[in-house]
Each structure stands twice: as structure tokens, then as C-alpha cells.
N, C-alpha and C positions, 0 to 999 in steps of 0.2 A: 641221275642219282636214284638208287634203289632204296625202297623202304626196308627198314630192318625187320627181320622175321623172328627175332628172339622175343619171347613173351615178356621178359623182364624189361627189355628196352622199350617195347610198346607200352607197357604199363607205366614206365617212368615218363615217357613222352606224354601220355594221357594225363597223368597226375600233374606234370609240369604245365601243360596247356590249361588244365582246369584251374590250377593255382593262379596262372596269369589272368585268366578270365575273371576269377573271383576278386583278385587284386584290382583289376581294371574297374569292375563294378563297384567295389568299395571306394576307389578313388573318385569315380563319377558321383556316387552318392554323397561322399564327403564334400565335393566341390559344390553340389547343389545345396546342401545344408548351409555351407558357408555363404553362398550367394544369397540364400533366403534370409539368413541372419543379417547380412549386410544391408539388404533391402529393408528389413524391419527396423534396424538401427537408423537408417536414413529417414524413414517415415516418422519415427519417434523424435528424431532431432528436429524435423520440420514442425511437428506438433508442439514441441517444447518452445521453439522460437515463436510460434503463433500465440501460445499461452503467455509467454513473457511480454509480447506486444500488448495483448489484452489486459494483462495485469498493470502495465504502465499506463494504459489509457484509463483504467478504473481508478488508479491512484490519482491521476490528474483530475478526473471528474470528482473524486472524493474531496480533493483539496479545494476545488472550485465551490463545491457545495458547502464545505465548512466555512470558507470565506464569506459566501453569500449569507449563510445562517448567522454568522457573527455580525455582519453588517446589518442584517435585518434586526437582530436583537438590539444592536446599538441604536438603530433608527427608532425602534419601539421605545426604548428608554428615553431617547432625546425627545420624541414626540410627547411622551408622558410628562417630561419636565416642562416642555413648552406649554402644554395644557395647564399644568399646575401654575406656571408662571403667569399665564393669562388670567387664571382665576385669582391669583394673588394680586395682580394689578387691579382687577375689578373689585377687590375687597371680599371675595367669596371665601378665601382661605386665609387663616392667620397662623402665626407661629413661624419657626425657622423654616427656610426653604427645604423641601424634601431632598434636594440633591445633596445637601450636607449630611443627611442621615445615611445616604447610600455610599458615601465616600470611603469609609473604613471597610465596608463589605467588598467594595471593588478592589481595594488594596489587598485584602485577604484572598480574593479570587485570583490574584496575580496579574491584574490588568496594569500595564505600565502607566506611570504618572501622565505622560503626554496623551495617551489614549483617554484616560479619565478626564483630563482637561478638555479634550475635544467633545466627549460625551456630555459632560456637565456644562459645557460652554463657558468655561472659566480658564484662567491662565494656569500653566504648570506651577508657577510660583505660588499662586493662591492655593493650589492643591497641597503643596508642601507646607504652607503656613497652616492650613486647616488640619493637616495631619499632626503637626507639631502641637497645635492647640488641643487637639483631641488627646494626645499623649499626656500633656500637662494636666488636663482635666481628668485623666484616668478613664477615658472612654475608648481606649484602644484595644479592648478585649475582643 
């Protein structure tokens, strides 16, 4: 096959070949960009999964700390009541037991009756009776 000798045909072939090369380079560049974006998305998804795992662990630790602090606080209150009870038994303290003064404050704080009963070392029925008496006496403010 002989090459064309017409200048218009040669120019057309050169322009066509150049366009094919440019289009090929553009497609290759586009493919590389898409591949790079795909890799970036994959890395970000892995980082997101790791962050979600870390967040879940932090939430579990936070819940454990809150439970520990609550039980520590309840233990401190119980210990204080036991100390005052011992002082009352020995006659060092007079007047109504301190636990009855804290009863309404605990109810206002939203502590359930059963938990108050455990903290104060009294029955839940006694807690309800004391609340009723406090309301009757007008001390429920």
C-alpha cells in the first residue's frame, strides 16, 4: 500500500493521529484519576471503620467509669451513714438519723426507690412511708 502524496490527505491523517493520541492520553489520565480517587475512598472507609471501633470502645469505657463512679458515690454515702449509725449507737450523735434528711434530696435527684433503700439500708416500703410522711408534714419541697 502506497502512502498518499496529497498534502490535504497527509494533514488529515496527521490531525487524526494527533487526536487519537490526545484522546488516548486523556483516557489514560482519566483512568489514573479514577483509580486514585477509588484508593482514597478505600483508605477513608478503613479509617472511618477504625474510628467507629474506637468510638464504641470509648463509649464502653465511659459507661464503665460512670457505673464505677456511681457505685463509689453510693459506697461513700453508705459508709458515712454507717459511721453516723455507729456514733448514734455509742451516744455521740442525737436527733433524727441523717439518712432521713437525705431521703427527699435523693428522690429529687431521680434515684429510684429501690436504690435509695439499698443506699440507706432500709426497705423500699419504709422509703415510701417516709416520703408520704414528709409530704404530709410539708417537707417535700
